[in-house]
C-alpha positions as CSV (number, residue, x, y, z in Angstrom):
1,X,115.1,72.4,181.2
2,X,117.4,71.1,178.5
3,X,117.6,67.8,180.3
4,X,113.8,67.5,180.2
5,X,113.6,68.2,176.5
6,X,116.3,65.6,175.7
7,X,114.5,63.0,177.7
8,X,111.3,63.6,175.8
9,X,113.2,63.4,172.5
10,X,114.7,60.1,173.5
11,X,111.1,58.6,173.6
12,X,111.2,56.3,176.5
13,X,108.1,54.4,175.2
14,X,108.3,50.7,174.3
15,X,107.5,49.2,170.8
16,X,104.7,47.1,172.1
17,X,101.8,49.5,171.2
18,X,103.2,50.0,167.8
19,X,103.5,46.3,167.2
20,X,99.9,45.8,168.3
21,X,98.8,48.5,165.9
22,X,100.6,47.0,163.0
23,X,99.2,43.5,163.9
24,X,95.7,44.9,164.0
25,X,96.1,46.6,160.6
26,X,97.4,43.3,159.2
27,X,94.4,41.4,160.6
28,X,92.0,44.0,159.1
29,X,93.7,43.8,155.8
30,X,93.5,40.0,155.8
31,X,89.8,39.8,156.7
32,X,88.6,42.6,154.4
33,X,90.9,42.1,151.4
34,X,92.7,38.7,151.2
35,X,90.1,36.3,152.6
36,X,87.2,37.5,150.4
37,X,89.5,37.2,147.3
38,X,90.4,33.7,148.2
39,X,86.7,32.8,148.6
40,X,86.0,34.2,145.1
41,X,88.9,32.3,143.6
42,X,87.7,29.0,145.2
43,X,84.1,29.5,144.0
44,X,85.4,30.3,140.5
45,X,87.5,27.1,140.5
46,X,84.6,25.0,141.7
47,X,82.3,26.5,139.1
48,X,84.8,25.7,136.3
49,X,85.1,22.1,137.4
50,X,81.3,21.7,137.6
51,X,80.6,22.9,134.1
52,X,78.5,20.5,132.1
53,X,77.1,20.1,128.6
54,X,74.0,22.2,128.1
55,X,74.9,24.9,130.7
56,X,74.3,28.5,129.7
57,X,77.5,30.6,130.3
58,X,79.1,33.9,129.7
59,X,82.8,34.4,129.0
60,X,84.9,37.1,130.5
61,X,84.8,38.9,127.2
62,X,81.0,38.9,127.2
63,X,80.2,36.0,124.8
64,X,76.9,34.3,125.7
65,X,76.3,30.7,124.7
66,X,75.4,27.2,125.6
67,X,78.1,24.5,126.2
68,X,78.1,21.9,123.5
69,X,81.1,19.9,124.7
70,X,83.6,19.9,127.6
71,X,87.2,18.9,127.3
72,X,90.1,19.0,129.8
73,X,90.9,22.7,129.5
74,X,88.4,24.0,127.0
75,X,84.7,24.1,126.2
76,X,82.9,24.4,122.9
77,X,80.2,27.1,123.0
78,X,77.3,27.4,120.6
79,X,76.7,31.1,120.4
80,X,74.1,30.8,117.6
81,X,72.5,28.0,115.6
82,X,75.5,26.3,114.0
83,X,78.0,28.8,115.2
84,X,80.4,27.2,117.7
85,X,83.5,28.7,119.3
86,X,86.1,27.0,121.4
87,X,87.1,28.8,124.7
88,X,89.4,28.0,127.6
89,X,87.5,27.0,130.8
90,X,89.3,29.8,132.7
91,X,87.7,32.4,130.4
92,X,84.2,31.6,131.7
93,X,82.8,34.2,134.3
94,X,81.0,32.8,137.3
95,X,79.1,36.0,138.2
96,X,78.0,36.8,134.6
97,X,77.0,33.2,134.0
98,X,74.8,33.1,137.1
99,X,73.0,36.3,136.0
100,X,72.6,34.9,132.5
101,X,71.2,31.6,133.7
102,X,68.6,33.3,135.8
103,X,67.2,35.4,132.9
């Protein structure tokens, strides 16, 4: 009986099922977490490069305005008649700007 208990404790199973399980978890993590984030980052980058004068945008901080001029890394927003503020291009939100442009 002791011999039987010691054989069970030794765990004569291979590591293959465990490796398959960890691989499956890794694939699920990639397809549900990493890949969608990469797509969002790519869309945000394309949006920032396609910004033009006259576009209606919203910054990450919630400032609404129309683009007056575009420079290399920044844009000049007109938030009210005669009130212009300079922002970094990276501070413009893709999702909020799409919703703002529709309304």
